[in-house]
C-alpha positions in Angstrom: 0.0 0.0 0.0 2.7 2.5 0.9 4.8 1.3 -2.0 1.9 2.0 -4.4 1.1 5.4 -2.8 4.6 6.8 -3.2 5.2 5.1 -6.5 2.0 6.6 -7.8 2.8 10.0 -6.3 6.3 10.3 -7.7 5.3 9.0 -11.1 2.5 11.5 -11.2 5.1 14.3 -11.3 7.9 12.4 -12.9 6.5 9.8 -15.3 7.9 6.3 -15.6 11.3 5.8 -14.0 14.3 6.2 -16.4 16.3 4.4 -17.6 13.5 1.8 -18.0 15.5 -1.2 -16.8 15.5 0.5 -13.3 11.7 0.8 -13.1 11.2 -2.0 -10.5 14.0 -0.6 -8.4 12.4 2.7 -8.3 8.8 1.4 -7.7 9.7 -1.3 -5.1 12.5 0.3 -3.1 13.6 3.9 -4.0 10.2 5.6 -4.2 8.8 4.0 -1.0 12.0 4.6 1.0 12.3 8.2 -0.2 8.6 9.0 0.5 8.8 7.5 4.1 12.1 9.5 4.7 10.5 12.6 3.3 7.6 12.2 5.7 9.6 11.4 8.8 12.4 13.9 8.3 10.0 16.7 7.6 7.9 15.7 10.7 11.0 15.6 12.9 12.2 19.0 11.7 8.8 20.6 12.4 8.6 19.0 15.8 12.2 20.2 16.5 11.3 23.7 15.4 8.1 24.1 17.4 8.5 21.8 20.4 12.2 21.7 21.1 13.6 25.1 19.9 10.6 27.1 20.8 9.1 25.3 23.8 11.6 23.3 25.7 14.8 25.3 25.0 13.1 28.8 24.5 15.8 29.8 22.1 13.8 32.7 20.5 13.9 31.1 17.1 10.3 32.1 16.5 10.7 34.7 13.8 9.5 33.9 10.2 13.2 34.0 9.0 14.0 31.2 11.5 11.1 29.2 10.2 12.4 29.8 6.6 15.8 28.5 7.6 14.3 25.3 8.8 12.2 25.1 5.7 15.3 25.5 3.5 17.2 22.9 5.6 14.4 20.5 5.1 14.3 21.0 1.4 18.1 20.6 1.1 17.9 17.3 3.0 14.9 16.2 0.9 16.9 16.9 -2.2 19.8 14.7 -1.0 17.6 11.7 0.1 16.7 10.5 -3.4 20.3 10.9 -4.6 21.5 8.8 -1.7 18.7 6.2 -2.2 19.6 5.8 -5.9 23.3 5.5 -5.2 22.7 3.0 -2.3 20.5 0.8 -4.5 23.0 0.6 -7.3 20.9 2.6 -9.8 22.8 4.8 -12.2 22.4 8.5 -11.7 20.5 10.1 -14.6 18.7 13.4 -15.3 15.6 11.6 -14.0 17.4 11.3 -10.6 17.9 15.0 -10.3 14.4 15.8 -11.4 13.2 13.3 -8.7 15.4 15.0 -6.1 13.9 18.4 -7.1 10.3 17.1 -6.9 11.1 15.6 -3.5 12.4 19.0 -2.3 9.3 20.8 -3.5 7.1 18.2 -1.8 9.1 18.7 1.4 8.2 22.4 1.3 4.5 21.6 1.0 4.6 19.0 3.7 6.6 21.3 6.1 4.0 24.0 5.6 1.2 21.6 6.3 2.9 20.1 9.4 3.6 23.6 10.6 -0.2 24.6 10.5 -1.0 21.3 12.3 1.6 21.5 15.0 2.4 25.1 15.7 -0.4 25.6 18.3 1.7 23.7 21.0 4.6 26.0 20.6 5.1 28.6 23.3 6.9 31.2 21.2 6.3 30.2 17.6 2.6 29.7 17.6 2.2 32.4 15.0 5.0 31.3 12.7 4.7 31.2 9.7 1.1 32.8 9.9 -1.3 33.5 12.7 -4.0 31.5 11.0 -5.6 29.1 11.9 -4.8 29.5 15.6 -5.2 33.0 17.0 -5.2 33.4 20.7 
């Protein structure tokens, strides 16, 4: 189920994996692993930002520019994950691989924003970052 979800999601944006002889590698291993790592890494970074940096530690990293730094860090990690997955699975790096990495980075931006809206309310200092909506006190 997870395998089909992530394979379908990535192929929606990328088309069939290239080169064609690596299609099964992408669908069975690389897409699901990358998708799960995207979800988990993004969730961990959002939790770190709202609940560790701005609740437990009270670091004062609550301004929008701090949130953007975490967003960019997340996107950079999300760009690297597919490249590492492809390399670790013995698949040759191709232009498809870099497009895949770019799509993963863009998806990480969307996911980071969604997780932020869902989890920011529990933050002591950053509950208005990146926007006050939907939780106004």
